C-alpha positions as CSV (number, residue, x, y, z in Angstrom):
1,X,0.0,0.0,0.0
2,X,2.9,2.4,0.7
3,X,3.7,2.5,-3.0
4,X,0.2,3.6,-4.1
5,X,0.9,7.4,-3.8
6,X,4.0,6.9,-5.9
7,X,2.1,4.9,-8.5
8,X,-0.6,7.6,-8.6
9,X,2.0,10.3,-9.0
10,X,3.7,8.4,-11.8
11,X,0.4,7.9,-13.6
12,X,-0.5,11.6,-13.3
13,X,2.9,12.7,-14.6
14,X,2.7,10.3,-17.5
15,X,-0.7,11.6,-18.5
16,X,0.5,15.2,-18.3
17,X,3.6,14.4,-20.4
18,X,1.3,12.8,-23.0
19,X,-1.0,15.8,-23.1
20,X,1.9,18.2,-23.4
21,X,3.5,16.2,-26.2
22,X,0.1,16.1,-28.0
23,X,-0.3,19.8,-27.5
24,X,3.2,20.5,-28.8
25,X,2.5,18.5,-31.9
26,X,-0.8,20.2,-32.4
27,X,0.9,23.6,-32.1
28,X,3.6,22.7,-34.6
29,X,3.4,25.1,-37.5
30,X,2.2,23.7,-40.8
31,X,5.1,23.8,-43.2
32,X,6.1,22.8,-46.7
33,X,9.1,20.5,-45.9
34,X,10.3,19.5,-49.4
35,X,9.6,20.9,-52.9
36,X,7.9,21.9,-55.0
37,X,9.6,20.2,-57.9
38,X,8.5,19.6,-61.5
39,X,8.3,16.2,-63.3
40,X,6.7,14.8,-66.4
41,X,6.8,17.8,-68.6
42,X,4.6,17.9,-71.7
43,X,3.2,20.3,-74.2
44,X,-0.2,20.2,-72.4
45,X,0.8,19.5,-68.8
46,X,3.2,19.5,-65.9
47,X,3.2,17.6,-62.6
48,X,4.1,19.4,-59.3
49,X,5.2,17.5,-56.2
50,X,5.7,18.7,-52.7
51,X,5.6,17.5,-49.1
52,X,4.2,18.9,-45.8
53,X,4.8,18.1,-42.2
54,X,1.1,17.4,-41.5
55,X,-1.7,15.7,-43.5
56,X,-3.4,18.2,-45.8
57,X,-5.7,18.9,-48.7
58,X,-3.6,20.6,-51.4
59,X,-4.0,22.3,-54.7
60,X,-2.1,24.4,-57.3
61,X,-3.1,27.9,-58.3
62,X,-1.8,28.9,-61.8
63,X,-2.2,31.1,-64.8
64,X,-0.8,31.6,-68.3
65,X,1.1,34.5,-69.7
66,X,-2.0,36.4,-70.7
67,X,-3.4,36.4,-67.2
68,X,-0.4,37.3,-65.0
69,X,-2.1,40.6,-64.0
70,X,-4.8,38.7,-62.2
71,X,-2.5,36.4,-60.2
72,X,-2.7,36.4,-56.4
73,X,-0.6,39.5,-55.6
74,X,-3.1,41.5,-57.6
75,X,-6.2,40.0,-56.0
76,X,-7.2,36.8,-57.8
77,X,-6.2,33.6,-59.5
78,X,-7.6,32.3,-62.8
79,X,-7.2,28.5,-62.4
80,X,-7.0,25.8,-59.6
81,X,-5.7,22.2,-60.1
82,X,-6.4,19.4,-57.7
83,X,-5.7,15.7,-57.9
84,X,-8.4,13.1,-57.7
85,X,-8.5,9.3,-57.8
86,X,-11.6,7.4,-58.7
87,X,-13.8,10.4,-57.9
88,X,-12.1,11.3,-54.6
89,X,-10.0,14.4,-54.2
90,X,-6.6,13.3,-52.9
91,X,-6.3,14.4,-49.3
92,X,-5.2,13.6,-45.7
93,X,-1.6,13.0,-46.9
94,X,1.8,14.7,-46.4
95,X,2.7,13.9,-50.1
96,X,1.1,16.1,-52.7
97,X,1.3,15.3,-56.4
98,X,-0.8,17.4,-58.7
99,X,-0.8,17.3,-62.5
100,X,-1.9,20.4,-64.3
101,X,-3.5,19.5,-67.7
102,X,-5.0,21.3,-70.7
103,X,-2.1,23.7,-71.0
104,X,-0.9,25.4,-74.1
105,X,2.4,24.3,-75.7
106,X,5.4,26.5,-75.3
107,X,3.7,28.8,-72.8
108,X,5.0,30.3,-69.6
109,X,2.9,29.7,-66.6
110,X,3.1,31.0,-63.1
111,X,2.0,28.8,-60.2
112,X,2.0,28.5,-56.4
113,X,1.2,25.6,-54.2
114,X,-1.3,25.7,-51.3
115,X,-1.9,23.1,-48.5
116,X,-4.6,23.2,-45.9
117,X,-4.2,21.1,-42.8
118,X,-6.7,18.4,-41.9
119,X,-7.2,18.3,-38.2
120,X,-9.9,15.7,-38.1
121,X,-11.1,13.4,-40.8
122,X,-14.2,11.5,-39.7
123,X,-16.9,9.8,-42.0
124,X,-19.3,12.8,-41.7
125,X,-17.1,15.6,-40.4
126,X,-13.9,17.0,-41.6
127,X,-12.2,19.8,-39.7
128,X,-9.6,22.0,-41.4
129,X,-6.8,23.9,-39.7
130,X,-4.3,26.4,-41.0
131,X,-3.2,26.8,-44.6
132,X,0.3,27.4,-46.0
133,X,0.9,29.2,-49.3
134,X,4.3,29.1,-51.0
135,X,5.9,31.7,-53.2
136,X,5.1,32.1,-56.9
137,X,7.2,30.2,-59.4
138,X,7.0,29.7,-63.1
139,X,7.5,27.0,-65.7
140,X,7.3,26.6,-69.5
141,X,5.5,23.8,-71.2
142,X,7.2,21.7,-73.9
143,X,7.0,22.8,-77.5
144,X,7.6,20.6,-80.6
145,X,7.9,23.8,-82.7
146,X,10.9,25.0,-80.7
147,X,14.0,25.1,-82.9
148,X,16.8,25.7,-80.3
149,X,17.0,24.4,-76.7
150,X,19.4,22.8,-74.2
151,X,19.1,19.9,-71.8
152,X,21.4,18.4,-69.2
153,X,22.2,14.9,-67.9
154,X,23.9,13.6,-64.7
155,X,24.4,10.1,-63.5
156,X,25.7,7.9,-60.7
157,X,25.7,10.4,-57.8
158,X,24.8,7.7,-55.2
159,X,23.3,10.2,-52.7
160,X,26.4,12.4,-52.6
161,X,24.5,15.6,-52.2
162,X,27.5,17.9,-51.9
163,X,28.9,16.6,-55.1
164,X,25.6,17.0,-56.9
165,X,25.4,20.6,-55.5
166,X,28.8,21.3,-57.0
167,X,28.0,19.6,-60.3
168,X,24.8,21.6,-60.8
169,X,26.9,24.7,-60.7
170,X,29.2,23.6,-63.5
171,X,26.8,24.3,-66.4
172,X,24.1,27.0,-66.5
173,X,21.1,24.8,-65.5
174,X,18.8,27.9,-65.7
175,X,19.4,28.0,-69.4
176,X,18.3,24.3,-69.9
177,X,14.8,23.2,-70.5
178,X,15.2,20.0,-68.4
179,X,17.7,17.8,-66.7
180,X,17.9,14.0,-67.0
181,X,19.2,12.0,-64.0
182,X,20.3,8.8,-65.8
183,X,20.3,6.4,-62.8
184,X,22.0,5.5,-59.6
185,X,21.3,8.9,-58.2
186,X,20.5,7.0,-55.0
187,X,22.3,4.0,-53.4
188,X,19.2,2.1,-52.4
189,X,15.7,3.0,-51.3
190,X,15.1,3.1,-47.6
191,X,13.7,6.0,-45.6
192,X,12.3,8.9,-47.7
193,X,14.7,11.2,-46.0
194,X,17.4,9.5,-48.1
195,X,15.5,10.5,-51.2
196,X,15.2,14.1,-50.1
197,X,18.7,14.5,-48.8
198,X,20.4,12.6,-51.6
199,X,18.6,14.0,-54.6
200,X,15.4,16.1,-54.3
201,X,16.4,18.9,-52.0
202,X,19.5,19.8,-53.9
203,X,17.6,19.7,-57.2
204,X,14.9,22.0,-55.7
205,X,17.6,24.4,-54.5
206,X,19.1,24.7,-57.9
207,X,16.4,24.4,-60.5
208,X,13.5,22.0,-60.0
209,X,10.9,24.6,-58.9
210,X,11.0,26.1,-62.4
211,X,12.6,23.4,-64.6
212,X,11.6,19.7,-64.7
213,X,13.9,16.7,-64.1
214,X,13.4,13.2,-65.5
215,X,14.7,10.3,-63.4
216,X,15.9,7.3,-65.4
217,X,15.9,4.5,-62.9
218,X,19.3,2.8,-62.4
219,X,20.0,-0.6,-60.9
220,X,20.6,0.9,-57.5
221,X,17.1,2.5,-57.4
222,X,15.7,-1.0,-57.7
223,X,17.3,-2.0,-54.4
224,X,16.2,-1.7,-50.8
225,X,13.1,-2.4,-48.7
226,X,11.2,0.6,-50.1
227,X,12.2,0.3,-53.8
228,X,8.6,-0.6,-54.7
229,X,7.4,2.7,-53.2
230,X,9.7,5.0,-55.2
231,X,7.4,5.7,-58.1
232,X,5.1,8.3,-56.3
233,X,8.2,10.5,-55.7
234,X,8.8,10.7,-59.5
235,X,5.3,10.0,-60.9
236,X,4.4,9.6,-64.5
237,X,0.9,9.3,-66.0
238,X,1.8,6.1,-67.8
239,X,2.3,4.4,-64.5
240,X,5.7,3.2,-65.9
241,X,9.3,4.0,-65.6
242,X,9.6,3.8,-69.4
243,X,7.9,6.2,-71.8
244,X,8.6,8.7,-74.6
245,X,8.0,12.4,-75.2
246,X,8.8,15.1,-77.6
247,X,10.3,18.5,-77.3
248,X,11.6,20.7,-80.1
249,X,12.7,18.4,-82.9
250,X,13.7,15.6,-80.5
251,X,11.9,12.4,-79.6
252,X,13.2,11.3,-76.2
253,X,12.9,7.6,-75.2
254,X,13.3,6.8,-71.5
255,X,13.9,3.1,-70.8
256,X,14.3,1.2,-67.5
257,X,17.3,-1.1,-67.5
258,X,16.7,-3.1,-64.3
259,X,19.4,-4.9,-62.4
260,X,22.9,-5.7,-63.8
261,X,23.1,-9.3,-62.5
262,X,20.9,-12.3,-63.4
263,X,17.5,-12.5,-61.7
264,X,18.6,-15.7,-60.1
265,X,21.5,-14.1,-58.3
266,X,21.4,-14.9,-54.6
267,X,21.6,-11.2,-53.6
268,X,18.1,-10.6,-55.0
269,X,16.6,-13.4,-52.9
270,X,14.1,-14.4,-55.7
271,X,12.4,-10.9,-55.6
272,X,13.2,-9.6,-59.1
273,X,11.9,-10.3,-62.6
274,X,13.9,-8.0,-64.8
275,X,14.5,-10.3,-67.8
276,X,10.7,-10.4,-68.4
277,X,10.5,-6.6,-67.7
278,X,13.1,-5.9,-70.4
279,X,11.2,-8.1,-72.8
280,X,8.1,-6.1,-72.0
281,X,9.9,-2.9,-72.8
282,X,11.2,-4.4,-76.0
283,X,7.7,-4.9,-77.3
284,X,6.7,-1.4,-76.3
285,X,9.9,0.0,-78.0
286,X,8.9,-1.6,-81.3
287,X,5.6,0.2,-81.2
288,X,7.2,3.5,-80.2
289,X,9.6,3.6,-83.1
290,X,6.7,3.1,-85.5
291,X,4.7,6.0,-84.0
292,X,4.2,9.2,-86.0
293,X,5.8,11.2,-83.1
294,X,9.0,9.1,-83.5
295,X,9.1,9.1,-87.3
296,X,8.5,12.9,-87.5
297,X,11.2,13.8,-85.1
298,X,14.5,15.1,-86.5
299,X,16.5,13.7,-83.7
300,X,15.9,10.5,-81.7
301,X,17.7,10.2,-78.3
302,X,17.3,7.2,-75.9
303,X,18.4,7.4,-72.2
304,X,18.8,4.5,-69.9
305,X,21.3,3.7,-67.2
306,X,23.2,0.6,-68.2
307,X,24.9,1.2,-71.6
308,X,24.3,-1.2,-74.5
309,X,26.8,-3.0,-76.7
310,X,29.5,-3.2,-74.1
311,X,29.3,-6.9,-73.5
312,X,29.5,-6.3,-69.7
313,X,27.1,-7.9,-67.2
314,X,23.9,-9.9,-67.6
315,X,21.7,-6.8,-67.6
316,X,23.7,-5.0,-70.2
317,X,23.9,-8.0,-72.5
318,X,20.2,-8.7,-72.1
319,X,19.1,-5.2,-72.9
320,X,21.5,-5.1,-75.9
321,X,19.9,-8.3,-77.3
322,X,16.4,-7.1,-76.7
323,X,16.6,-3.4,-77.4
324,X,19.7,-3.0,-79.6
325,X,18.2,-4.3,-82.9
326,X,15.2,-2.0,-82.7
327,X,17.3,1.0,-81.8
328,X,19.6,0.3,-84.7
329,X,16.8,-0.2,-87.2
330,X,15.1,2.9,-86.0
331,X,18.1,5.0,-86.8
332,X,18.5,6.5,-83.3
333,X,20.9,9.4,-83.1
334,X,22.3,8.9,-79.6
335,X,22.1,6.8,-76.4
336,X,23.0,8.4,-73.1
337,X,23.9,6.1,-70.2
338,X,26.1,5.8,-67.2
339,X,26.7,2.9,-64.8
340,X,30.4,2.3,-65.4
341,X,31.6,5.4,-63.5
342,X,34.0,6.0,-66.3
343,X,33.5,8.3,-69.2
344,X,33.5,6.9,-72.7
345,X,32.0,7.6,-76.1
346,X,31.3,4.5,-78.1
347,X,31.4,5.7,-81.7
348,X,28.9,4.4,-84.2
349,X,29.8,1.1,-85.9
350,X,28.0,-0.5,-88.8
351,X,28.5,-4.0,-87.4
352,X,27.4,-3.2,-83.8
353,X,25.8,0.0,-82.6
354,X,24.8,2.3,-85.6
355,X,24.7,5.3,-83.2
356,X,27.1,6.8,-80.7
357,X,26.7,5.7,-77.1
358,X,27.6,8.4,-74.6
359,X,28.6,6.8,-71.2
360,X,28.8,9.6,-68.6
361,X,31.3,9.1,-65.9
362,X,31.2,9.8,-62.2
363,X,31.0,13.5,-61.3
364,X,30.3,14.7,-64.8
365,X,27.6,16.7,-66.5
366,X,26.4,16.7,-70.0
367,X,25.0,19.8,-71.6
368,X,23.4,19.2,-75.0
369,X,22.5,22.0,-77.3
370,X,19.8,21.2,-79.9
371,X,19.6,23.2,-83.2
372,X,18.2,22.5,-86.6
373,X,21.7,21.7,-87.9
374,X,23.1,19.5,-85.1
375,X,23.3,18.2,-81.6
376,X,26.2,19.8,-79.8
377,X,27.3,17.9,-76.7
378,X,29.7,19.2,-74.0
379,X,30.8,17.2,-71.0
380,X,32.4,18.8,-68.0
381,X,33.7,17.4,-64.8
382,X,32.9,18.6,-61.3
383,X,35.6,21.3,-61.5
384,X,34.1,22.8,-64.6
385,X,36.9,21.5,-66.8
386,X,36.0,20.2,-70.3
387,X,36.1,16.4,-70.6
388,X,35.0,16.0,-74.2
389,X,32.8,17.4,-76.9
390,X,30.8,15.7,-79.6
391,X,28.9,17.0,-82.6
392,X,26.1,14.9,-84.2
393,X,25.0,16.4,-87.5
394,X,21.4,16.3,-88.5
395,X,20.7,13.3,-90.8
């Protein structure tokens, strides 16, 4: 009995601590923690992704060039975009991914993101809290009529944020229309903080609020306990990691190489099926190269992580056998890859690859200038020193 007062005191103290902690969480200010960043650019759309520290309902406010005078700082906004799935507005989440559609090609748009906290979400009662409104940013939609533009490519950073930060200062990213990350930007997929710290936050700091990036999945992005949950961070309307799109006179083909070792390798523990996955993409690729969009493009560029025609590793050999003949027959102008951590340009050869294969090395950045006459490629290292140049004349 003599311990009863002590137990009562301990119980009261525990309850008070719980209440205080709950109160502290409730009073935590609603914030945008990561983003916004742009993905899946198109002539008629753009996807904007960001994250908050509390579950929210979110939307994007935006307007085109002709309506800038009515945007929020002048008292109104012309358009709102929200995301819905099967009739339900996406809500009560800390991840917010909204695609703006029905846009005009080659048009500058201003936008801002808005998130409203959801304090209580019951079947017949929803209580909202504070809202947070970000700054106004802008982006430009793709345009197949554009004659001159630039794009960048970086590979194999393996979550080295400081190196990526330095590399993004080597070439003028602001002058590029988009940046391709051609795989192994992350080591493996665990907590989402690794995705933010190793890739997204640095990209947002430099360009991703106003210029989109395209992630080409490498073999390292297929590894880890949360690899199957990576897609929503870099969404695409196709639901796939492989797809094609056009900008200017270029048809871009993005392919997903899978792992570099056989599916039966013990390290994968029977949890991968990349041989069949590459076969699936081979059938899709045959249809893509027969599309009007592909045939009408003046330049055809494919990007995927593991380079073809090197004879190295099961994954590289398999994708060469399955994709190589189609890429050769389709008269592709260039393949951009990485994986080897060593720079190389495999020149076109009639008996093997009929197009050059650019293998970006570790801590290098490609800047490609597209014009009606040629593709001009410049590769620099992390110190800004020129590694190599390549000119691909228009055929």
